[in-house]
One Martini backbone bead per residue (centre of mass of N, CA, C, O) as a GRO file, in nm:
protein
  172
    1MET     BB    1   6.215  -2.202   1.847
    2ASN     BB    2   5.980  -2.279   2.067
    3LEU     BB    3   5.668  -2.333   2.188
    4ASP     BB    4   5.685  -2.152   2.444
    5GLU     BB    5   5.777  -1.893   2.300
    6ILE     BB    6   5.532  -1.863   2.114
    7ILE     BB    7   5.314  -1.849   2.334
    8SER     BB    8   5.435  -1.609   2.490
    9TYR     BB    9   5.418  -1.411   2.247
   10LEU     BB   10   5.107  -1.428   2.196
   11PHE     BB   11   5.057  -1.328   2.518
   12SER     BB   12   5.179  -1.071   2.484
   13SER     BB   13   5.147  -0.729   2.503
   14GLU     BB   14   5.282  -0.655   2.240
   15PHE     BB   15   5.104  -0.834   2.051
   16GLN     BB   16   4.826  -0.731   2.152
   17ASN     BB   17   4.872  -0.435   2.063
   18PHE     BB   18   4.906  -0.505   1.763
   19LEU     BB   19   4.606  -0.648   1.738
   20LEU     BB   20   4.388  -0.440   1.820
   21PRO     BB   21   4.311  -0.304   1.546
   22PHE     BB   22   4.221  -0.569   1.415
   23LYS     BB   23   3.997  -0.638   1.612
   24ILE     BB   24   3.827  -0.387   1.563
   25VAL     BB   25   3.783  -0.422   1.263
   26PHE     BB   26   3.650  -0.710   1.283
   27ILE     BB   27   3.416  -0.626   1.465
   28VAL     BB   28   3.292  -0.423   1.272
   29ILE     BB   29   3.248  -0.617   1.039
   30ALA     BB   30   3.070  -0.813   1.197
   31LEU     BB   31   2.845  -0.605   1.258
   32ILE     BB   32   2.773  -0.544   0.967
   33PHE     BB   33   2.691  -0.833   0.894
   34LEU     BB   34   2.472  -0.861   1.110
   35ILE     BB   35   2.294  -0.631   1.007
   36ALA     BB   36   2.257  -0.746   0.721
   37ILE     BB   37   2.122  -1.008   0.806
   38ILE     BB   38   1.882  -0.883   0.951
   39PHE     BB   39   1.774  -0.720   0.712
   40PHE     BB   40   1.734  -0.962   0.507
   41VAL     BB   41   1.549  -1.128   0.684
   42ALA     BB   42   1.328  -0.916   0.714
   43LYS     BB   43   1.277  -0.877   0.412
   44GLN     BB   44   1.202  -1.170   0.354
   45GLU     BB   45   0.955  -1.174   0.541
   46LEU     BB   46   0.801  -0.957   0.384
   47LEU     BB   47   0.791  -1.110   0.117
   48LEU     BB   48   0.646  -1.357   0.229
   49ALA     BB   49   0.398  -1.203   0.331
   50GLU     BB   50   0.312  -1.096   0.054
   51LYS     BB   51   0.281  -1.372  -0.082
   52LYS     BB   52   0.073  -1.478   0.117
   53THR     BB   53  -0.139  -1.263   0.059
   54LYS     BB   54  -0.175  -1.326  -0.240
   55PHE     BB   55  -0.253  -1.619  -0.205
   56LEU     BB   56  -0.501  -1.568  -0.023
   57ASP     BB   57  -0.649  -1.379  -0.215
   58PHE     BB   58  -0.685  -1.586  -0.440
   59PHE     BB   59  -0.829  -1.824  -0.257
   60THR     BB   60  -0.993  -1.585  -0.068
   61PHE     BB   61  -1.200  -1.429  -0.218
   62LYS     BB   62  -1.392  -1.138  -0.138
   63GLY     BB   63  -1.667  -1.123  -0.253
   64PHE     BB   64  -1.923  -0.928  -0.369
   65LYS     BB   65  -2.233  -0.868  -0.267
   66LYS     BB   66  -2.509  -0.795  -0.403
   67GLU     BB   67  -2.672  -0.481  -0.382
   68LYS     BB   68  -2.923  -0.267  -0.427
   69GLY     BB   69  -2.794   0.004  -0.324
   70ILE     BB   70  -2.552   0.031  -0.517
   71SER     BB   71  -2.694   0.078  -0.793
   72GLU     BB   72  -2.852   0.327  -0.697
   73LYS     BB   73  -2.611   0.500  -0.622
   74TRP     BB   74  -2.485   0.496  -0.904
   75LYS     BB   75  -2.721   0.626  -1.053
   76GLU     BB   76  -2.710   0.890  -0.892
   77ILE     BB   77  -2.427   0.968  -0.978
   78CYS     BB   78  -2.493   0.979  -1.285
   79ARG     BB   79  -2.718   1.200  -1.259
   80LEU     BB   80  -2.529   1.434  -1.175
   81LEU     BB   81  -2.402   1.472  -1.469
   82GLU     BB   82  -2.668   1.578  -1.621
   83LYS     BB   83  -2.661   1.886  -1.498
   84ASN     BB   84  -2.398   2.053  -1.572
   85LEU     BB   85  -2.252   2.091  -1.280
   86GLU     BB   86  -1.986   2.128  -1.083
   87PRO     BB   87  -2.106   2.050  -0.802
   88GLU     BB   88  -2.206   1.772  -0.910
   89TYR     BB   89  -1.933   1.652  -0.977
   90LYS     BB   90  -1.822   1.668  -0.695
   91LEU     BB   91  -2.039   1.495  -0.563
   92ALA     BB   92  -1.985   1.242  -0.728
   93LEU     BB   93  -1.696   1.192  -0.617
   94VAL     BB   94  -1.765   1.179  -0.319
   95GLU     BB   95  -1.970   0.944  -0.348
   96THR     BB   96  -1.770   0.743  -0.471
   97ASP     BB   97  -1.583   0.728  -0.233
   98SER     BB   98  -1.799   0.622  -0.030
   99LEU     BB   99  -1.875   0.369  -0.191
  100PHE     BB  100  -1.597   0.230  -0.185
  101PHE     BB  101  -1.567   0.226   0.116
  102GLU     BB  102  -1.813   0.044   0.166
  103ILE     BB  103  -1.729  -0.196  -0.008
  104PHE     BB  104  -1.450  -0.256   0.126
  105GLN     BB  105  -1.566  -0.298   0.407
  106LYS     BB  106  -1.746  -0.547   0.325
  107MET     BB  107  -1.478  -0.707   0.226
  108GLY     BB  108  -1.258  -0.643   0.485
  109TYR     BB  109  -1.134  -0.366   0.469
  110SER     BB  110  -0.932  -0.159   0.635
  111GLY     BB  111  -1.011   0.176   0.747
  112LYS     BB  112  -1.089   0.519   0.773
  113ASN     BB  113  -1.042   0.524   0.458
  114LEU     BB  114  -0.986   0.480   0.130
  115ALA     BB  115  -0.679   0.521   0.133
  116GLU     BB  116  -0.621   0.296   0.342
  117GLN     BB  117  -0.754   0.060   0.192
  118LEU     BB  118  -0.575   0.075  -0.073
  119ASN     BB  119  -0.312  -0.035   0.074
  120TYR     BB  120  -0.441  -0.348   0.092
  121ILE     BB  121  -0.462  -0.361  -0.214
  122GLN     BB  122  -0.406  -0.532  -0.481
  123LYS     BB  123  -0.347  -0.453  -0.805
  124ASP     BB  124  -0.498  -0.730  -0.925
  125ALA     BB  125  -0.787  -0.712  -0.766
  126VAL     BB  126  -0.841  -0.434  -0.927
  127VAL     BB  127  -0.973  -0.254  -1.154
  128ASN     BB  128  -0.837   0.053  -1.178
  129LEU     BB  129  -0.672   0.130  -0.916
  130GLU     BB  130  -0.528   0.395  -0.995
  131GLU     BB  131  -0.791   0.557  -1.030
  132ILE     BB  132  -0.903   0.509  -0.743
  133LYS     BB  133  -0.656   0.650  -0.599
  134LYS     BB  134  -0.765   0.944  -0.684
  135LEU     BB  135  -1.018   0.993  -0.513
  136PRO     BB  136  -0.911   1.097  -0.233
  137GLU     BB  137  -0.767   1.342  -0.351
  138LEU     BB  138  -1.012   1.473  -0.484
  139ARG     BB  139  -1.189   1.489  -0.238
  140ASN     BB  140  -1.000   1.673  -0.073
  141SER     BB  141  -0.998   1.904  -0.274
  142ILE     BB  142  -1.302   1.957  -0.267
  143VAL     BB  143  -1.347   1.991   0.045
  144TYR     BB  144  -1.080   2.195   0.113
  145ASP     BB  145  -1.128   2.343  -0.184
  146PRO     BB  146  -1.345   2.578  -0.304
  147ASP     BB  147  -1.159   2.647  -0.583
  148TYR     BB  148  -1.190   2.388  -0.715
  149LYS     BB  149  -1.146   2.255  -1.039
  150LEU     BB  150  -1.394   2.088  -1.250
  151ASN     BB  151  -1.457   1.866  -1.511
  152LEU     BB  152  -1.644   1.655  -1.698
  153GLU     BB  153  -1.423   1.472  -1.828
  154VAL     BB  154  -1.274   1.387  -1.576
  155THR     BB  155  -1.516   1.267  -1.433
  156LYS     BB  156  -1.595   1.058  -1.649
  157ASN     BB  157  -1.329   0.898  -1.649
  158ILE     BB  158  -1.336   0.813  -1.355
  159LEU     BB  159  -1.623   0.682  -1.355
  160LYS     BB  160  -1.560   0.470  -1.566
  161SER     BB  161  -1.343   0.323  -1.402
  162CYS     BB  162  -1.530   0.267  -1.160
  163GLN     BB  163  -1.738   0.097  -1.309
  164GLU     BB  164  -1.546  -0.130  -1.388
  165ALA     BB  165  -1.473  -0.203  -1.099
  166LEU     BB  166  -1.759  -0.272  -1.003
  167LYS     BB  167  -1.803  -0.500  -1.203
  168ASN     BB  168  -1.555  -0.670  -1.116
  169LEU     BB  169  -1.669  -0.694  -0.811
  170GLY     BB  170  -1.998  -0.729  -0.837
  171ALA     BB  171  -2.177  -0.458  -0.775
  172LEU     BB  172  -2.321  -0.436  -1.089
   0.00000   0.00000   0.00000
């Protein structure tokens, strides 16, 4: 067998038909790898963007400037608990939700409500962030469910966590 015969066999339709399933399989495998590469590159960019955000948050912390109105609002919220009435507890939590919304808005966090703002805040940026994340859910339960029951202990625990967060932010 000489070189011309080998070349003519490689380009023959018989050999090409034999290779067709292999070509299809390898094209599919190549496409899977291409999709995997695109996925992992995109994921890596998201991870890098998250690390960049954390880095920038650390070095450009937008501290909250103390305002007189914040401490008065907080004192008013605490006074609501002294009345020992469930509607006052509910009002205290709704007011706390709006207070945090206002504070985070002044710190530069965007969002239509506190729940959206909390999605942009890093876990280690605010003390008791997990407790604060309960506020929008509680607020919605209070506002949209007139039969929602709330007791003083739950309210006090949440407000205690919120007070620590406010002190950590420099708002109190």
